[in-house]
C-alpha positions in Angstrom: -32.4 -5.7 0.3 -28.7 -6.0 1.1 -26.4 -3.8 -1.0 -23.5 -5.1 -3.0 -20.0 -5.4 -1.6 -18.1 -2.5 -3.0 -14.6 -3.5 -4.2 -11.5 -1.5 -5.3 -8.9 -3.5 -7.2 -5.2 -2.3 -6.9 -2.5 -3.9 -9.0 0.3 -2.4 -11.2 -0.3 -5.1 -13.8 -2.9 -4.2 -16.3 -3.7 -7.8 -17.1 -4.3 -8.7 -13.5 -6.6 -5.7 -13.0 -8.6 -6.6 -16.1 -8.8 -10.3 -15.2 -9.8 -9.7 -11.6 -12.5 -7.2 -12.7 -13.9 -9.7 -15.2 -14.0 -12.6 -12.8 -15.3 -10.6 -9.8 -18.1 -9.0 -11.8 -19.5 -12.5 -12.2 -19.8 -13.0 -8.5 -23.3 -12.1 -7.2 -23.2 -9.4 -4.6 -19.9 -7.9 -5.6 -19.6 -4.5 -7.3 -16.3 -3.3 -8.7 -16.3 0.4 -7.9 -12.8 1.2 -9.1 -9.4 0.0 -10.2 -6.0 1.6 -9.5 -2.5 1.0 -10.9 -0.5 2.2 -7.9 -0.7 3.1 -4.2 -1.3 6.8 -4.6 -4.1 6.2 -7.0 -5.5 3.6 -4.6 -5.6 6.1 -1.7 -7.2 8.7 -3.8 -9.9 6.3 -5.0 -10.4 4.9 -1.5 -11.2 8.4 -0.2 -13.5 9.2 -3.1 -15.3 5.8 -3.5 -15.2 4.5 0.1 -15.1 0.8 -0.9 -15.9 -2.0 1.5 -12.9 -4.0 0.4 -9.6 -3.2 -1.4 -7.9 -6.1 -3.1 -4.2 -5.0 -3.0 -1.1 -6.1 -4.8 2.1 -6.0 -2.6 4.7 -5.1 -5.2 3.9 -1.8 -6.8 6.1 1.2 -7.8 6.1 4.3 -5.6 4.0 2.9 -2.7 4.0 -0.8 -2.0 0.9 -2.7 -0.7 2.0 -2.4 2.9 2.4 1.4 2.8 -0.8 1.8 0.8 -2.7 -0.3 3.3 -1.4 1.8 6.3 -2.6 5.0 4.6 -6.0 3.6 3.7 -6.5 2.2 7.2 -5.5 5.6 8.7 -8.4 7.3 6.8 -10.8 5.7 9.2 -13.2 4.5 6.5 -13.6 1.0 7.8 -12.3 -0.4 4.5 -11.0 -3.9 4.7 -7.8 -4.8 2.8 -7.0 -8.1 1.2 -3.4 -8.7 0.0 -3.2 -10.6 -3.3 0.3 -11.7 -3.9 2.5 -14.5 -5.2 4.7 -14.1 -2.0 3.8 -15.8 1.2 6.3 -16.1 4.0 6.4 -15.6 7.7 8.0 -12.2 7.1 5.3 -11.1 4.6 2.5 -12.3 7.0 4.1 -10.3 9.9 4.5 -7.2 7.7 0.9 -7.6 6.5 -0.4 -7.8 10.1 1.6 -4.8 11.1 0.2 -2.7 8.3 -3.4 -3.6 9.1 -4.2 -6.1 6.3 -7.4 -8.1 6.9 -6.8 -11.0 4.6 -4.4 -12.7 2.2 -5.0 -14.6 -1.0 -2.3 -16.0 -3.2 -2.4 -14.9 -6.9 -3.7 -17.8 -9.0 -6.0 -19.2 -6.2 -9.5 -20.1 -7.3 -11.9 -17.2 -7.4 -14.0 -19.0 -4.7 -11.1 -18.6 -2.3 -11.0 -14.8 -2.9 -14.8 -14.6 -2.5 -14.6 -16.6 0.7 -12.0 -14.3 2.2 -14.0 -11.2 1.2 -17.1 -12.6 2.9 -15.2 -13.7 6.0 -13.4 -10.4 6.7 -16.7 -8.5 6.3 -18.2 -10.6 9.1 -15.5 -9.5 11.5 
């Protein structure tokens, strides 16, 4: 039997963390293993929990989503990172690619879109 996809949610907004957790817990095959409010906490949890996927906000205090992604990717855990942001521009997409981001979903997109991106990046 296939194990669940282990997900870590990272966002500095408490409401976003709560809402994502509630919605993603209803998706069959996804297990929320942790939530983090900032980049440093995300790196710590990534090392401890070894999630399959991190859903990452871009704008956070201390370490932004790009910096946090670079650090998580440097750990060599094989963790995939999806940026969840209201911003989408050529500049953001280029910075995301440079930092090792595996996928991008706009905040407010239907949960099916996030689920599709999670599944597609895990197939790569």
